[in-house]
N, C-alpha and C positions, 0 to 999 in steps of 0.2 A: 449522526456523525457526518463529518465532512471528509470526502475522499478526493484524491487526485489520482486518476488511473493513468499509468505510464504506457508508452507506446507498445511494448511487447504484448499487452493485453487488449482485447477487443473493445472498441467504443461502446458496444452494446452492454458491456458490464456496467458502465456508468448509468445507462438507462434502467437496467435492472435494479441497481442500488437505489436510484431515485424512486422507482415504483415501490420500493420497500421502505420509503420514508427517510432516506439519507440525501444529503446534499453532495452529489457526485458529479465530477467533470472529467472528461478524457483530455489528455494533453493535446491531442490533435484539434479539439474544438476551441481551445483557448490560445491557439497560435504557438504551441510548444512542440509541434510535430518534429522539428529539427533541433530542439533544445538539447543541451548537454545535461547529463545527470545532475550536475551542480546547479544548473538553472532550474531544473524541476524541484530539487530539494529547497532552493531558496524560495521559490513560489509557494510551495507547500508550507514552509515555515511561516511566511508572511500571512498566508490565509488560514493558518491553523488547520491544515488538511493532513490526513494520513495518506502517504503514498502507497499505492497498491501496484506491485510490479512482479516481473519474473526475471528482472535484471540483477544478477548476483553482485554487481559493483556497489549497490546502494548500502548494504550494511557497513562495509568498510568506510565509505565516504561519510556516513552519518556518525559512526563511532569515532573516527579520527577528528571530526569537527568538535567533539567534546561536549556538545549541547544535549538538551533533553527533547529536542524537536528537530525535524518533524518525526512523527511516528511512522512506522513502516510495516506493511504486510507484504511479505515476500513469498511467492510461490516457487518452490525448488523442485527439481527433478525433471524439468523440461517436458515438452510435448503435452501440455495441459490442454484438453479440449475446453471450449467455452462452457459446456455443461458441467464438466468436472470442477472448473474454477468456481462457478456459481454454487454448486453443491457444497464444496469444502468451505467457501467463504460463509455461506449460510450457517453451516455447522459451527464455525468459529464465532460468528456474531451472536449465535444463540447461547454460547457458553461464556464468552468474555464480555465484560461490561465496557462501556466507552472509557471509563476511567482506567481500566486495565490495559486497554489498547493505547491510550494516550501515553506519550513518553516511553514507548516500547518498540522493540523490533519483534514482530510476530512472524515466525517462519513456519510456513505450511508445507509439509511433505504429504505424500499420499497416505502414510500410515501414522503420522504424529504431528503435533503442533508444539512449538517451543516459543516461549516468550522471554525476552531479556529486557530489563528496564534500562532506560537511558538516564543519565549519560553512562557510557561504558568506560571504565577507567580503572 
């Protein structure tokens, strides 16, 4: 899968994903360290990447745009350690296929995972 890791999450997450066979980049590495959420969304859409973030604005922005991309993996609940992010993301990637993640908003809490298909309307 192709991922774009947003600024609230560590750049090392993109390295971990790459080590696990994914095409992953962190926003800071591709010149998006000061980019708006809309710019991140546009870049992810153009490159067919799934945004991975802890920024709660993304679901609303993606839903109101009315499209079926980009897909989103959102970590909710604040104060996620890097190890906890990796553990939960690995669990999700082991259960959901790429097709299930594409055109979806996947919300990861500490005790559950929810998936909503795009577009939302």
